[in-house]
C-alpha positions as CSV (number, residue, x, y, z in Angstrom):
1,M,52.2,167.1,7.4
2,T,50.6,165.0,4.7
3,V,51.0,161.4,3.4
4,T,49.2,160.3,0.2
5,M,47.6,156.8,0.1
6,L,46.4,154.7,-2.8
7,C,43.3,152.6,-2.1
8,S,40.8,150.9,-4.3
9,G,41.6,153.2,-7.2
10,C,41.1,156.4,-5.2
11,I,43.6,158.8,-3.7
12,G,43.1,159.8,0.0
13,T,45.1,162.1,2.3
14,I,45.8,161.5,6.0
15,D,47.2,164.4,8.1
16,F,49.3,163.3,11.0
17,Y,50.2,165.5,14.0
18,G,53.6,163.8,14.4
19,N,56.4,163.7,11.9
20,T,55.2,161.8,8.8
21,L,57.7,159.2,7.6
22,D,58.0,157.7,4.1
23,P,56.4,154.3,4.5
24,K,59.2,151.7,4.7
25,P,59.1,148.2,6.1
26,V,60.5,147.5,9.5
27,T,63.6,145.2,9.3
28,P,62.6,141.7,10.4
29,F,64.1,140.9,13.8
30,E,64.2,138.4,16.6
31,L,65.1,140.0,20.0
32,F,64.6,138.9,23.6
33,D,62.1,140.3,26.0
34,E,62.6,141.2,29.7
35,N,61.9,137.5,30.6
36,G,64.6,136.2,28.2
37,E,62.0,134.9,25.8
38,K,62.3,135.3,22.0
39,F,60.2,138.0,20.4
40,N,59.5,139.1,16.8
41,L,56.9,141.2,15.1
42,S,55.0,138.2,13.7
43,M,53.8,137.7,17.3
44,I,51.8,140.9,17.1
45,D,48.5,141.0,15.2
46,S,47.6,144.6,16.2
47,D,46.8,147.2,13.5
48,V,49.3,149.7,15.0
49,I,52.5,149.2,17.0
50,M,54.1,152.1,18.9
51,V,57.8,151.4,19.3
52,G,59.9,153.4,21.8
53,F,63.6,153.6,22.1
54,I,65.3,153.9,25.6
55,H,68.1,152.6,27.6
56,T,68.1,152.0,31.3
57,S,71.0,154.3,32.2
58,C,69.5,157.2,30.2
59,L,69.1,160.4,32.0
60,D,67.7,162.5,29.2
61,G,64.1,161.7,28.6
62,C,63.9,157.9,28.5
63,D,61.7,157.6,31.6
64,D,59.6,160.5,30.3
65,L,59.2,158.6,27.0
66,S,58.0,155.5,28.8
67,M,55.5,157.5,30.8
68,S,54.3,159.4,27.7
69,M,53.7,156.1,25.9
70,N,51.8,154.8,28.8
71,E,49.8,158.0,29.1
72,T,48.9,157.9,25.4
73,Y,47.8,154.2,25.6
74,N,45.5,155.1,28.6
75,L,43.8,157.8,26.6
76,L,42.5,155.2,24.1
77,S,39.2,153.4,24.7
78,S,39.3,149.7,25.6
79,Q,38.3,148.9,22.1
80,E,41.0,151.1,20.6
81,Q,43.6,149.6,22.9
82,Q,42.9,146.2,21.4
83,R,44.1,147.5,18.0
84,V,47.4,148.8,19.2
85,S,50.5,147.2,20.8
86,L,53.5,148.9,22.5
87,L,57.1,147.8,22.4
88,T,60.4,149.3,23.8
89,I,63.8,148.5,22.3
90,T,67.0,149.3,24.1
91,T,69.7,151.4,22.6
92,D,72.3,150.0,25.0
93,P,72.4,146.3,24.4
94,W,75.9,146.1,25.9
95,H,74.5,146.9,29.3
96,D,70.8,146.2,29.1
97,D,70.2,142.5,29.4
98,S,66.8,141.0,29.9
99,N,67.1,141.2,33.7
100,R,67.9,145.0,33.7
101,L,64.9,145.6,31.3
102,Y,62.7,143.5,33.7
103,H,63.5,145.8,36.6
104,Y,63.3,149.0,34.4
105,K,59.9,147.9,33.3
106,R,58.8,147.2,36.9
107,N,60.2,150.5,38.2
108,N,58.3,152.4,35.5
109,S,55.1,150.5,36.1
110,V,54.5,149.6,32.4
111,E,53.3,146.4,31.0
112,W,54.5,146.0,27.4
113,P,57.6,144.0,26.2
114,H,61.1,145.6,26.5
115,L,63.5,144.1,24.0
116,T,67.3,143.5,23.8
117,V,69.7,140.9,22.4
118,S,70.9,137.8,24.1
119,N,74.4,137.8,22.7
120,I,75.9,141.2,21.9
121,N,78.8,139.7,19.9
122,S,76.6,137.8,17.4
123,E,73.5,140.0,17.4
124,L,74.9,143.6,17.4
125,E,74.7,144.0,13.6
126,M,71.0,142.8,13.7
127,I,69.9,145.3,16.4
128,E,71.8,148.0,14.6
129,S,69.7,147.3,11.5
130,V,66.6,147.5,13.6
131,W,67.6,151.0,14.9
132,A,68.3,152.1,11.4
133,S,64.9,150.9,10.1
134,F,63.2,153.0,12.7
135,G,65.4,156.0,12.1
136,T,67.0,155.8,15.5
137,S,70.5,157.3,15.8
138,V,72.7,155.7,18.4
139,E,76.1,157.1,19.2
140,V,78.5,155.6,21.7
141,S,81.3,157.7,23.2
142,A,84.1,156.7,25.6
143,N,84.0,158.3,29.1
144,L,87.1,159.9,30.4
145,T,86.6,158.1,33.7
146,D,84.4,155.2,34.7
147,S,81.0,156.1,36.3
148,L,78.4,154.1,38.0
149,A,75.4,153.1,35.8
150,R,72.1,154.4,37.0
151,C,70.5,152.2,39.7
152,S,73.4,149.8,39.4
153,I,76.9,149.0,40.8
154,H,78.0,148.4,37.2
155,L,80.8,150.7,36.1
156,M,80.3,152.3,32.7
157,N,83.2,153.4,30.5
158,Y,81.0,154.7,27.7
159,T,77.9,156.9,27.2
160,V,75.1,156.2,24.8
161,T,73.3,159.1,23.1
162,H,70.3,158.3,20.9
163,T,67.1,159.6,19.4
164,V,64.6,159.6,22.2
165,H,61.5,158.9,20.2
166,A,58.6,156.5,19.4
167,V,57.6,155.4,16.0
168,L,54.1,154.3,14.9
169,V,54.0,151.2,12.6
170,D,51.0,150.4,10.5
171,V,49.2,147.1,9.8
172,D,51.6,146.5,6.8
173,R,54.5,146.9,9.3
174,D,55.7,150.1,7.6
175,V,57.0,153.0,9.7
176,R,54.6,155.9,9.4
177,V,54.8,158.5,12.1
178,Q,57.6,159.6,14.4
179,W,57.1,161.4,17.8
180,L,60.2,162.8,19.5
181,Q,59.9,162.9,23.3
182,S,60.8,166.6,23.2
183,E,57.7,167.3,21.0
184,W,55.3,164.7,22.6
185,D,51.6,165.5,23.1
186,S,49.7,162.5,24.3
187,E,46.4,163.6,22.9
188,S,47.9,164.1,19.4
189,V,49.8,160.8,19.5
190,A,46.5,159.1,20.4
191,A,44.8,160.8,17.5
192,D,47.6,159.6,15.1
193,I,47.1,156.0,16.4
194,R,43.4,156.3,15.7
195,K,44.0,157.5,12.2
196,L,46.4,154.6,11.4
197,S,44.2,152.0,13.0
198,S,41.2,153.2,10.9
199,Q,43.0,152.8,7.5
């Protein structure tokens, strides 16, 4: 896939291994990390941000996505790692508070921020706009009967289905490349990160 760039009066071409996205700015947001601290993109000065979407009760690829993101990061050299940041945003803010994300992060042995809202009633529209800006589809359907949430005593009367993917964001904070978990190849994702960080 090909994306055309304009730079200093010349036209260049970058070929990505993942799904090339039309460059569009990420919607500004203020979410809360696994420690309950406010978090926004202005706190990151990396050239590339890899943003993954999961929820803690997900049974279809979310843990795999977290592990894939971690594996990709570890394929980068220490110098390359300094130019990239990782984030995870929940697709189930009704259930995933900061405490649940804290334990999810620990259970999966990953280090980067995991983000949610602090008040679902006042902040749902905002996180929905964040999902949309990353092309993340989130569908909520009612369960016929309540079921226990994964690793929890919490009863769930709904199921969340979403796009299990990560999106690479460039230094201008535009979305550029999508990697579905079902298509993930860590070497290729790492190569795409290198291409973006060298622009």
